[in-house]
N, C-alpha and C positions, 0 to 999 in steps of 0.2 A: 664645422658641422652646421647644417642649416637648422634654423630655429623652428621647432614645432609650433604651429599656430595655437593661440589660446583656445582652451575648451569653449565651445560655443555657448555652453550653459552658463559659464561665468561671465561671458560677454552680455548675455541676457540679464543676468543678475545685476550687473552694473547699470544697465539701462533702466531696469525696474527701480533700482535705488534712486536714480536721478528723477524718474517720474514721481516717486513717492515723496522726495525731499523738495518741498515746494519753495523753500527760501534760497535754493541754489540759483544764482542769476544766469542769464543767457543760456537757458536750456529750452530747446524746442520740444516740449513734452508730447505734443500731438504727433510730431514726426517720430519720436522715439516709440510711442505706442504703436504706430503703424509698423515700424521695424520689428518690434517684438511679436506682434500678431502675425506678420509675414513669416517670421522664423518658425512660429508655432504651427501655422497652417502648412508650411513647406515640409516640415519633418514630422507632422502628426503628433505634436506634443500635448496630447489630450489631458493627462494628469496636471501638467503645468497650467494649461488653459483654465481648467476648473479652479485651481488654486489662485491664480491671478484674478480671475473674475470675482472671487470671494474677497480676496485681499484688497483689491483696488476698486471694487465696486463697479467693475465693467459689466455691461449687459452680456449674458451668456446666450450664444447661438446654439440652441439644442440640436438642430439638424446638422450643423457642422461638427459639433462635438461627437454626435453619434457616428458620423461618417469617419472621423479620425479613429474612434474606438474600434470600429469594424476593421479598418485597415490594420491596426495594431494587433487585434485578435487573430486575424488571418496570418500575420507574420509569426506570431507566437506559436500558433498551431503548426505552421510549417517547420519551425525550429524544433518543436517537440517531436515531430515525425523523424527528423534527422537524428535526434538524440536516441529515440527508440531503435532506429535502424543501426546506429552505432553500438548500442547495447546488445543487440541480437547478432550482429554480423562482424563487428570490428573489435578493436582492442580498447584498453583503458585510456590510452592517449586520445583516441578519437572520441570516446565518450566525454572526456573532460573538455575537449575542444568544442563539442556540440553544446555542452552545458554553459561554457564560457560565452559562446555566441549568443545564447539566449539571455544571459545576464547582461551582456554588453548592450544588446538591443533594448532591453527593458530600461537600462540606465540611460541610453541615448534618447528615449522618448520621455524621460523624466518620471517614470513610474517608480518612485522611490521605495515604496513598501515591497513591491514584487521584486524589484532589482536587488534589494537587501537580502531577501530570502534566497534568490538565485545565486548571488555572490557567496553567501554562506555555504551553499551546497557545493559550489566550485572549489571553495577553500578546503573543504574536507577531502576533495580529490587531488589536491595540490600538495606535492611534497616539497618543492623548491620554496625556500624562504623569500627569495627575490620576487617570484611570481605572486606569492601571497601578499607581499607589500604592495605590488601593483594593483591588486584587487582592492585593497584598503584605500589607496590613493584615489581610485576612481569613485569610491563611495564618499570620500571626503569632499570631492568637488560637487557631488550631487547634494550633499548635506549643506554646503555653503549656499547653493542655489535656493534652498528652502529655509535658510537662516537658522538652521539648527546647530548652534555652536556647541551645545552640550555633546551632541553626537560627533562633531568634528574633534573635540578634545579627546573623546573616548577612542575614536579611530586612530588618531595620531599616536596615542599611548600604545595601542596594539601594534602599530607599525614600528614604533621605537623598540618595543620588546622583541619583535622579530629580528630587527637589525642587530640588536645586542646579542642575540643568540648566534649570529654568524652571517649577517646580511652582506651583500657584496658592496664594493666601493661606490658604484654608480647609484644604487638605491639609497645608501646612507647620505650621499650628497644631495640627492633629490629630496629626501625626507627633511634635511636641514632647512630647506626653503619652506616646506609646509609648516615645520615647527616655528620658523621665524615669522611666518604669516599669522599663525595662531597667537604667538607672543605679542605681535603688533596689535592684533585685535583685542587682546586681553590687557593692554596697557603695560606690558612688561617690556619697556623700551630698551633697557640694558641687554636683556636676553635676546631681543629681536635684533639689535645692532650686531651683537656677537655672531649670531647664527647667519644673518643675511650677508654680513661682510665676509664671513668665511666661505660663502657660496659664490662670490663674485667671479672667481677664477675657474669654477667648475660647474657653472649654472647649466642645468639640463631640464629644469622644471618650467619651461615656457608655456606648458599647457595651463599653468596657474596664472601667470602674468608674464608679459615680455621683459626682456633684459633691462630695458631702460627703466621700467617700473621697479625692478629689483633694486637698482641703484638709488632711485628716489626714496624708496622705503628705508634702505640701509643708511643713507646719509641723514635722513630725517630722524631716525631712531638714534643715530650716533651723536648728533649735535648736543643734546642735553645730558648725555650719559658718559661719554668717553672723556678721559683726562686729556690734557693738552698734548702730552707725548704720544698717547695712543691715537688721538685724532690725526696727528702728523703722520704717524706710521701707517695707519690703516685706511685713512681717507684722503688726506691732503696729497700724499705721495703715491697713492694707489693708481697704477696704470689703468686698471679696470674702471675705477671711478672717473678718472680723468678723460677716458674715451667717450663718456656719455654725459657727464655733468653739465656741460655747456648747453645741452638741449633741454634741461629741466628748468622750468620757470622759477626763478628766484633762488634756486638751491646753491649755485656756485657763488652768487653774491652774498648769501647768508653765511656760507662756510668761510668766505674771505673776511666777512665782518667779524666773526668770532676769532678765527685763528690769527688774522693779521691786525686785529684790534681796530678795524675800520668801523667804529661804532655809528658813524653818521649814516651809513647805508643799512644799518640793522633793520629799522622799522619798515623801510620801503621793500626790502627783499623779504622780510618776515611776512608781510602782508600778502605777497605773491605766493609764498609757500603755503600759508594758511588757506588762501583761496583754493589752491590745488587740493589740499587736504580735505576741504569742504566738499569736493566733488568725488571723493573716494569712499567706497563702501566699507573699507577696513579702518579708515582713520577719522572719519567725520565726527564720531561721538567722543573723540579724545581732544578736540581742538582746544577747549577751555583749559583743560589740565595741561596739555602740551605747551600752550601759550605761556602759562604761568611758570612752568618749569624752565623753559628756554629764557624767558626774561630774567629769572633769578640767576641763571648761569651768566648771562651777559653783565648784569649789574654787579654781581660778585667779582667777576674778572676785572671789571673796570676799577672797582673800589680797592682791590688788592694792591694796586700800585700807589695808593695814597694813604697817608696818615689822616689827612683832612683835605677836603676839596669843596669849593663853593658849589652850591646848587646850580647857580647860573652857568658855571663852567661845565658841569656834567650834562646839563640840559643841552648846551651848545654841542657837546661831543656827540650826543644822541640825536641831535636835530629835532628836539621837542621843546615845548614850553616848560619853564620852571614849575608852573602850577601843576601841569600834568605829571611831571617827574616826581614832584613832592608827594602827590597822592599815591603814585606807584610805590615809592620807597617806603612810605609809612606802612602800607599793607604788608610788605615783605619783612620789615623790621618787627612789626607786631607779631607776625607769624613765626618769628625766629629764623627766617631764611637769610637775613642779612645781619651781620655783626656790625652795626653802625648806629649812630644817633644823629638827629638833625637839630641844629641850633637855629631855631626860627628867627631869632633876633638878628644874628649876624649872617644868616643864610648859608651856613657852613654844614657840611656833612662830615662827621668825625667817625672814623672807623675804630672799632674796639675789638679787633680779632683776638680770640683767646691765644695767649702766648703758650707755645708748646712746652717750654721749660717750666713755667709757672704751673701749668696744668699737671705736669708730671710730678712736680714737688708736692702739690696739693693732694694728688692721688696717693703718693707715698705716705704722707702724714695720715691720711684717712685710713689706709690699710694698716699703718703702724699702730694707731689707736685701737683698731679692731683687734689686732693681735694681742696687745697689752691687756685688753678687757678679757679676752679668752684665757690668757695666762693667769690672771687674777682669779677668775672663776675656777680654774683648774686647781689653783693653790689652796682653795678652801676645802677641797675634798681629798687632796693628796698630801702626804707628809713630804714637804720639799727637802727635809733633811735626810 
């Protein structure tokens, strides 16, 4: 099946993000501004034009704004006439279709407030749960454009409730991608990985982002969260992932570095992936957190193979300087993320992973002491004989 193009409003949202984010390198912001304005003028996106002029400090062309508003008002009036005609001369289905046409037009010109009211009216006339979900998904994409993530969360919750009441298979699969996107934005990487990887074989939400982007998001979310066995099953051996991953900057190399223990290529591939994350409106604000989580996973995996290892040897394995690695490991050890200690005199890292049997024995003793204390307290108030 041919992939539906990405919603043009989300393409604009990504361009606006790059224009606003000044420290992303190699971005031709003047060209992007011209592209955004050209799209606004072409489709008469008057509400978005006003919003961006305020948000980005662009000079507002009052004459052009008025012209766009007049065109949109004429179209709305035309759609209202069709609705009235349907109410007077046709049936309920035609009335709903006329109402939907108006809501979709208002959404297409980015009039979020008016579109929301129109969509709510259409929803009251809609019996099918699947069609109601479609209305909510349209509103979600409009909310993303205006960066209203509170509204996105509420709309996703409403769509999920409808699907749980008896939504069809296609809408449920599509909603998974929207939920995965929201989880990704909300820094819930484990949930995002689960939802997005489940969607790779049945992806139909290309209006949100293209398939290659789905794979990028899914693998990025999976790397710091999936166990080694799950990573093998759901990512390394996934035909859907394998069909695309070679085209994603740094992702295949980073996956190989983790799964095949090729630690020397970790930092080079990691920097490529982070650079791509920095250009993405869903991921950029997580870079520092994500970077820390992934480094902890790599260091932990390396140290699990050793009782002790020299700092020099580990630095060579990661192709970094011992001084850099020493600073990295100290931070993670102090934070309790690595079970190890560094002997600075001999330059040795000693692992002190908690032994599972000893931990179970200590837990049993602790619970036994607690039980004995309770029995003793009970003995004071009850005649044991």
